[in-house]
N, C-alpha and C positions, 0 to 999 in steps of 0.2 A: 370351380368346385371340383373336388376329387370324387367322381362318380364312376360306378361300374354298372353294367347292365346285367340284370339277373331275371330271367323269366319275364322279359318285357317291362320291368320296373327298374328305374334308376335308384341305386342305393347310395345315399349320402353318408359320408364319413363323419365321425365325431369331430375331426379337426375342422370341418367346415361349419359346424354348428356351435362349437364351444366358445366361451368367452376367453379371450387370450389374456386379458388384464384381470388378474386375480388379487383380491384383497387378502393380505396376509396380516394376521394379528397375533399377539402373544398371549400366553396363558394367564398373565397377570392383569390383563385388561378386565375391567368390570363389564357386566352384561350391558349396562347402559352405554358405556363407551363403544362397545362392539355394535350395539343397535344404532347408535348415531352414525358410525362409519358406514355401516351397511345401508342405512336409510339415505345418506348423502349420495351414495353411488347407485341407488335403486337396485340393490342386489339382495338375494335371499340367503346367501351363505358366504362364509369366509374360511380360508385355510388357516389353521392354527399351527404355528411353528414354535417349537420350544427347544432351544439349544441344549437344555439339560435333560431332554427326553428324546429317546430315539423315535424316529418316525414323525409323521404329521397327523393332525386331526382336522376335524371340520366342526364349525359352529353354524347352525342354521337358525333361521327366524323361528322355526318350530321349537328349537331348544330354548330360546329366549321366552317365547310365548308360554311354554310349559312351566318355566320357572316363575314367571309372573303369576300364572294361574294358581300356583301353589302358595302364593302370598310371600314369596321370597323377595328380598330387596335387591333390585337391579343395580343399586350403587354399592352393594356389599358382596354380591355373588360374583365370583371370578369365572372367566372363560374356562379355566382349567377344570372347574367342577362340572361343566356342562358340555364340553366338547365330546365328540364321538371319535374314538381312536381305532376301532375295529372297522376298517373301511374296505370297500371294493373299489379298486382303481380301474379306470378305463384307459385304453390305448387310443391314440389319435387315429389309428387305422381301423378301429371297430366301426361297424355301420351304426347308424342311429337305431336300427332295429335291435342290434346287440345291446346297446346302451339302455334302451327302453326295457328290454327283457330283464337286464340286471337290476334295474331300478324297481320294477314290479316285483321281481322275485325277492329282493332284499327289503322292500317296503320303505324306500327312501326316494327323495326327489332331486338329489344332486350327486354328481360323480366328479371326483377329482381326476383329471386326465394327466397321466404321467408318461413321459418319454425318457427312457433311460432312467436316471435317478432324479430327474428334475420335474417339477410341476409345470406342465405345459398349458394348462387351462382348467376351466371348470365348466361342466355341462349340466344344465338343469332341464327338468321336464318342459319348462317354458321354451327353452332353446329348441328342443326337439319339435314341439308343436309349431313353433315359428317356421322351422325348416320344412315341415310337412304340409303347412298350409299353403295352398296355391295362391299366388299373388300376394305373398307375404310382405305387403307394404304397410309400414306403421301408419295406423289411423289415429288422428288426434282424438284425445279423450273428450267426451262431452263436457261442456262448461257446467260447473256446479253453481246453481243459483239458489238464493235463499227465498223462501216464500213469505 
């Protein structure tokens, strides 16, 4: 990991916590298609790339949830109608503290990490918590039993 010491604390970089494999979807996907792809990968956000639109966007599980809560049809609603385009981008060289501060200030839980002009990864609040948790070893989820 890329760490530097600051006042007795090791600072972890965004590059060490981010997901390097990023799901990229198009604006013409339906919300149901996006939800299926995100669910299959156990992720909470996807980068939206639109060759006819400058820049990139993001679609999160919260965007899908809000649409369904409004009674909108996930088979008819398109990603283009629900993506967020006004984004704060993170640098791989930011510390996790920098990223967490940007997330809290902006009121969002995912950051697209950009290096140069390319998407380098995606960082979520869960990624930050995982990095900050001592002994961050994945624990098996308890079995669900029916009564």
